[in-house]
N, C-alpha and C positions, 0 to 999 in steps of 0.2 A: 692276106698277110699284111700285118701292120709294121711300118718302118718309120722311124724318126730320123730325119737327116738334117744337116746344117744348111742354112740359107746360103745360096751362092750370090755373092755381091753382084748387083746390076742384072744378072741373068734372071733371077727369081723375083724381081720387083713386080711384074705383071701377075704372077701366080700369087704372091703375097697379098696384093691388093684385092684380087678376086676372092680369096678365102676370107680375108678380113671383112669385106663388105657383106658377104653372105652370112658370116658367123655373128655379126653385130646388128643385122637388120632388125632383130626383135626390139632393139632400143630405138624404135622408130621416132620417139618424141624428140630425140636429140641427135641420133646418129644420121648423118647426111651422106655418109660414104666418103671415100678418099680416092684420089686419082694417083697414077704413077708419078705424075709431075709433082704433086703435093708431097708424096712420100720422099722423093729425091730432094725436094727443098727442105723438108724436115731433117734430113740427114746432114744438112749443112750447119745445123745448130752446133755451137762450139763444144757442147758437152755430150753430143750424141755418141752412143755406144754401138759400134758396128758388130760387136761380138754377140754371142748368146741368142741368135735367132734360129729357130727350128721349125721345120715343116713336117707334118704328119702325112704319110701316104698310106692309103688302104688299097691293097691290090693295085698299086701303082698310081692311084688317083689322089691328088692333094686334097685333104679334107680338114686339116686343122693347122694351127700355128701357135707359137708362143715366142715372146722376146724376154729373155733373162737379161735385164738391163742394169748397167752400172753407170752412175753419174761420173763421167771421166774427170770432172773438175772438183769433185768432192773428196775430202780426206776421210769421211765417215765410211765405215765398212758396212754400208747398207746397200742391198740389191733390191731390184724391183721386178716383178713379173707382170709385164704389159702384153697387150695384144694376145691374150689367152682366149682362144675360141675354137670351136669346132662347128662346121656346117651342120645345121639342125638334123638333117636326114642321117647323119653318121654319129650322133650322140648316143651314149649308152653302150658303146661297143669297146670300151676300154681306151679310147683315143685320148680322152681328157687326162686319165691317170698317167699315161705314158708321157704326154707333153709336160705335165706338171713335174713329174720326176726328172725329166731331162733338164728343165729350167732350174730346179732346186740343185741338182748335181753340178750344173755349170756354175752357179753362183757360189756354191760352197768351195769348188775348186779354185775359184778366183779370190777366195779369202773373205767373203762376206760373212758378217756375224749376225745380221738381221735381214730378213726377207719380208717385203711387203707386197701385197697385191689387192686389187679391189674387185668387187662384183656387184651385180644388181641385188637389191635387198630381197627380191622375190625369186632369185635363182636357187631353187631347191635342189639343184644338182651340184652347183659349184660349192655352196657353203658346206654341206656334209663332206664333200671331198677334201676341202681345205682343212676342216676340223679333224678329219681322219689322219691327215698328214702332219698334225701338230700345230696348225695355225690357230690363233685366237683373235677375237674381235679387238680392233684398235680404236677406230673412230668412224663417224658418219660424214659423208659429204652430202650437202643439201643443195639441190637446184631450186632456184626461186625465180619468179616472174612478176612483172607489173604491167598493167595496162597504162600506156602513156597518156591516155585521156584522163587518167585519175591523178595526175601529178598535182600536188597542192603546194601552196606557199605557207609561210608562217607556221612551220612545224619545228621550229627551233634552230633554223639555219643562222649562221653568223653573217650578218650583212656588212660587217666592216672589213671582211676579207676581200682582197682583190684577186681576180682570176685572170690568168692569161694562158694562151695556147703554147704548147711546146713547138718549137721550130725544128723540124726533122733534119734540116741541113745545117744546123748550128751544133757543133760538137759540144759546146758548153752545156746546152740543154740536154743532150743525151747523157752527159756525165752527171748533171744535176738529177735527172730522173733515176739514174743508177744509184746515186747516193741516197736519195729519198727512199727507194725501194728497200735498200739494205738497212737503213736506219729504222724505218717504220716496222720492219718485220724481224729485227734481230732477236726478239724474244719468242718468235714463233718456232716451235720445235720441228715443224714440217718444212722449213725453208733454210737454205744455206745462203751465204752472201753471193750475190751475182757479180759477174765480171761486166765491165763496160761492153765488151764484145757481145756478150749474151743479150744485154739490153738493146744494143744497137740492132742486132739481128732480129729481135722480137718486134722492134718498132718499124724497121725498114723491110723485113722479109718474112713476116708472119705467114705461115702456109695456108691458113684459113681466113684470117681477117684482113682482107685486101684494103678495106677502107677504115683507117684508124685515126683517132684524134686523142690527144692527151692534154690535160689542163693542170696547171700548177696553181696552188693557193698560196698567197703571200700575206703575211701579217708582220707589221713593223719592218717592212722591207726585207723580210726573210721568207724563203720558200719553206712552207711547213707541211705541205701535203700535195697529193696528186690524185687524179682519177683518169683512167683510160677507157675509151669506148671503141667499139668496132662493129662492123657489119659483115656477116658471113653470107655472101650473095648466094652461094650454092645451097646453103641450108634454107634460105628463104624460098628459093625456087622449088626445092623438094617439098617443103612444107606448105607451099602456097601462102607464105607469111610475109609480114614486114616487121621483122624482129631484129633488134640490135642487142649488143652485149656490153655489160660493164666488165672490162677486161683487167680490172685491178683498181684498188683504191687504198690509200694509206695516209695516215696523219702521224706526225712525230709525237712521241709519248707525252712530252711536256705540253702539247697543245690539244690533247684529246679532251672530250667532254665540254667543248666550247662551241659546238655547233659548226665546226669547220668541215667535218666529214659530211654532215647534212648538206651544207652549202655545195660541196664538191659533187655529191651524188645528184642533187637537183640540177646542177649545171650540166652534168653528163647526160642525164635523162632528157633535158630540154634540147640538148644538141642532137640526140637521136631523133627526137620528135621533129626537129627542124629538117632532118634528112628524110622525113615522111615515114618514119618507122611508127608502128602502132603499139609494139610491145618491147620490153627489155628483159634480159635474163642475166643471171649471175649465179655463182656457186660459192659456198663457204663450208667450213668444217665445224662440227660441234665442239671441237677442242680449240678453236681459235681463241687465243688469250685475250683479245680485245672484245670478245662477244659481239662481233660485228653484226650478227643476225638481229640483234635488238634494233640497230640503226635501220636495217633493211625493212624490218617489220613496221617500224614507225613511219617510214616513208610510204609504205603500201605494198611491199613485195609479199607474195604468197608462195608457200612451199608447193613445188610441182612434183618432185620425186626425190628419193634418197638412194644413196649407194653406201656400201660398207667396205672398209679396208680391214683386212686381216693381216696378221704378221706372225712370223716364227723366228725365234732366236736360235742361232746355231751354236752349239757348245762343243 
């Protein structure tokens, strides 16, 4: 007997983590699993949605989950289907259909007019299911990687730009980073303005990237861009790797195409190499209005894998 029930706050955290890790293990190239502690830390994000979490039980055994999530700080009527997965041994038994239906119904009841969800490009089970329920392709997310021994200079970087590190205990620096993020991405349809509280939480309490560093680029005594790097120690242990991550990069529109983004990227990569990392990763979308992928390819990043986002309008 299949039953879909709501998540019980705190009590169901261990069950949720167990199902999630089992359901996502096939994404072994990037999925490194989560712990209950990381899950609870993620729930402290200012925009976290505690509603809309469902667990599927088959004959009393937890086998799948889904989070019908709303950005609590956004005015846009857009909902997201996250953490949508079923333990492999229980797929093809109708569990996915029931979970997807529960998530869609929940978001519609909460007044969402657009629903988005992502899946692996090779998931021949998820994609037909989404299309059957009226979802259509929206965009691709592209994971990229570079070998840090291949970093080169003289690839168009602006050498007149000064670079300095963000000081995490200086409130003015947190506010400056927040301002830069919002200004750099205000034309990006996938992003909404961040609050200072969100930026502070990401810098000081990121659930996966325990070791972070952020750099500002200044030109004519004005901060015009930033880059963030981080290291996920748990990922590296699981993958037996020494890999870091570019956790965000942006340049003000008026200062683009001047080599500033290149300079920032090279600074971030060299900082990771100084921390004895051998590779660096990042992700981007094919609808990024700045076409950032051209910068990454110029520096030497290669495509690792792709994911697809599907969406459905509610009328």
